[in-house]
N, C-alpha and C positions, 0 to 999 in steps of 0.2 A: 305656226298649223293647226287648227283647230279639226274639232270632231266633230262626227256625227251622232248624232241619240237621235234614235228607231223606236217610240212607243207602237206596238204589235192592239188595236185595242178588239171586240167581234164584229164592230161593224165599221173603225176605222183606225191607218197605219200611218203615223204621223210623223214626219224625217222631215229632222231642220240641222246647222249648223251652232253647232257649242264652243263656246271656246275654255276655258281653262280656268276661269274666275263666274261657269254657268251661265251666263250672257247667250237669250238662244237672239243665232240672226234668220238670218233669213230659214224661211220652213214650207211646210207646205199636206197639206193633209189628203187623200186616198181610199177611196172607198175601198172595201174587201171582201165585202159577203154583198155584193153586186147579182148572184147567179146564185145564193141558199149557198154557197161555200163549193160549187162544184169546182170550181176553177181551184184547189188549196187557198187558203192566204200566202201561203208561204212561197208560191208561184210571184204572186204579188208585190210582197215584198221587195224579191227581187227585182222585175221589172222599174217598179220605180221607182225603188234605186238607182239601179239605172239610171235612168231618165231625170234625175232628181242631181247625185256624177254631174255625168256631160252640162244641163242646164247649169248649175252654175263653178263651169271649168276646174271638177273636184279630181285630178287624179289620184295615184297611190301615196304616189308625193307628199301633196298637199294636205292628207288626214292621219293624223296620229293618232285614234283608232273608231272604232264604234261601237255604241253602249246600243247596251238595243231591251229596253224594259215591253216584257209581252202578257199578254190574258195567260192565266189555267194558273198548273205546277210546274213549275219552272224546278229544273233541276240545273245551275246555275254549275258545278264542274261542266256540266259534259253539256252545256250548254241547250236542252233543249227540251221541251215537254214534257215532264212524268205523265197530267193528268188534267183532263178541259173538266172535269164534273160532267158531262154528258153533252155541255152549252157547243158541242161547234165542227161538226164538223172538216176531218183531214186535217186534222191537231194535233190531238194525243201522238206523240209517239215522234214526230219532226223536230229533226235536230237543226236550229233554226243557226249554231254557229259556222257547222259543219257548210251547209247553204252562202251562208250569205262570202267565207268564206274564197268561194272560187270568184266570185265577184270581184272578194277586197281581202285580197293576204295578211293587210298587219292586225293586230291585237283587235280581239272580237269578245266581248264580253256579254253574258245575258240574265238577265234575274225577273221577275217576278210583277206585275205592275205596279202592284200594290205597294213592298214592298224599296225598288224607286224610288214611289213618290214620299216615302218615309227618307229615305236620302236627301232625296233634294232637298227638302223640307231640315231638315236637321245643318246639308251644306250651307245652304242660301236663303231657310227661308223661316218659317215660324218656329222652331224647335233648333233653332241654334245654337240656343241654350243653355237645351240640355238637358244632364246623362241620360235623362228616363223614358221614354213620351213614345201615344201609342201612334199612326194615324190608321187612320177608316174613309176607305173611301165608299160611295154609297153610287148605285148607278142600275144596271142590270142586277149586275148581284151585290156582295160584299168585297170585301176586299182590306186589309191591314198589311199594316209594315209596322214594324214593332224594334223600340229601343230601347236597351240594357245596358249601359254601362257605355253607354255613349257608341255603343254597336248598335251593329241592322242583328238581331233575331231570327237564323238563318237555318239552324235544326238543321236536323243531315239532306243529308242535300238540295238544299236551297227549298223544302220546304214551309217551313213555320210564315205562320200569319195569317192561315185559312180561314182567320175568325168568321168566315158569310154561314162554316159549317161548324162548328160550332150546336150544341141542339139547345133549347130552349124552347119547345115545347112536347112532349111526351108523347112519340103516337098526333103527331102533329100531320101540317101537311105532305107530299112526296116531294124529295128534292131529286134534278137533276142529278144531284153524283147517288142515288139510292137511298139518302138515308131518308128519316121524316123526321118535320121540326126544325131545321135547319133556320140559321138565326135571315140565309138573304133570304127565304118564303114568306120572310116578315117586317124586314127592315130594309129593302130597295126600294128603292123606286118604279120596280115591275109590282112588287106586293102592291106597294101603295097604287098604281094605277089598274094592277087587280082591284082591290076593293074597290074602289072612285065603277069600272064596269058594268061590277056588280049590282051596285048604286042604283048605275045611271040608268042600267037594263029591268030592276024592279021598279022602275018610276018611282023613286025613290028623292032626284035632285031638283031643283026649280027649270020649270021647264023653258030652252030658248039662252041656258048660262056656259051648255058643252053641249054635245053628242060625241056620242062612241070617234070616232074619229077623229078628234078632237084631244083627246083624253092622253095629255103625260104629261111627265114630273113643272116643264113649266105652264102649262093651260090649270091646272090641276093651283096651281101656288097665284097661279092673276086670280083665280074663285073664290079662291082663298073669303073668309070677312060678308060674304054674299049673299051664303048655301049654307044656313044653320048643319042642313043632314053633311054634308060637307069637310062642314069644319070637326062636323063629333069625326068622321071619318081621318082625318087630316091628323087632331090629335090622337086617335089609338092609336093611330102606322106612327108618332113621336113615340110613344108610350112603346112599343115593342121596337125601336131602335135605340131610348134608355134600359131598356129590358138588357140588354145584349150588351150595354159600355156596361154600367152596374157591375156586369159578373168583369167584365174585361180591366176596369180600375180595380176591384177587389183582387184579382191573379196579381196583378203586372204595378200595381203602384207609382201606373206616370206620372211625372211632373204636368207635363200635358194633353190633352188629347184633342186633334185636330180631327175636324172631319172636310172628307172632299168630297167630289163629283158636282158635277150640275146645282143639286139644291140646296148645298152647303154656300148659296150666293143669296141665299134666304134668310139675311140674318136676322129679321122682326122675325119675319110665319115660322121660324125651324131653330134655330140653332139658338134664340134663343128661349125656348120654349124647350125646348131640349134639353140646353146647362139647369133650368128649374126640374126636368122633374130627372134626370140624370143627376146630381144633390142629393135632392127627397130619397137618395133610390141608395146612397153609401151610409157608409157608418162615418158620424163624426169629421175622425181622425184626418180620412183620404176625403172629407171634402172642407175640411181647413189649406189644403194644401193644393190641388187640383183644377187645372187650368183646361177649361172644356171651349174651345175658339173656330173657325173653322179657318179650314187647310192655308193659304196665301200665293201660293204659285201657279191654279187653275188648271187651264190644256198642257203648260207645258211640262206640268210636274215629274211626268216618266221619261219624257227626254232627260232632262238635268242629273235627274238622283241614274237614269243607266249610263253615262256620259260619267259621273263623278264618278259611278264604281270599275267605268272602264280606266279614267285616273287611276284608281287605287289598285285596284287587279291586273288591266288589261295586260297580258302576255303576248308576241309573237307569236 
């Protein structure tokens, strides 16, 4: 028998069959933001989970458990969304475990998506030989999973690892969480897109290379190297990412720092210059030992880590 891994993000839910060794079989992705969240995400998740189980002939007796990776501040003990930093309508307060139990009565666990990514990398990925590691996910926001003494750091009710919301600029940009100057307001892909959009509207980018409807993380890196002003923006943004990582390294002293999210595929244009900047910002003792690399498991990390947590902690 296998497990089901569910990875609930702000735009998609990914559902897949995962075996006891972390191998992902059949998987599918579904839109959860199709009507601006007027349909609560959990309603879409339950509908698509039922469809997925039917399509793959997975009745309750053929599933050992369901592990859920979810965006937001997740209370792992209760299996619910404790907070969403203002990002998603109809999400905060949702009891994910209780809703899934209506479809599947067996073991169901729920954990924050960045923590699941860290667990996946610890299980079969880039930090499986490290006792202390940090996995940072960069996308719409910034998330983090912290491995300390070979255990995921959960904190009170599973809320640890919200590194997107520590302050790097006093009186800086207003964040959706209500604070100012949060890390993700400067280091997320959303922040990079905003910076490039502002430059494009001000007429500072080369004409014809991109227009406002084309600006996203992928196209920015595609144009990088062909527009000197965009390169300056990219360098400044990588500096913001490095600023936060330097603080994280000084606090946790990890052996490995892995960078996840779509931008982590940009080895030459992002990971390598980021590594140089971080190493120049941290004390020599830390610089001698820390390894900074791209995460290894890509889009499957959430499902894999969620199942790993279910294997270790799932109870009927």
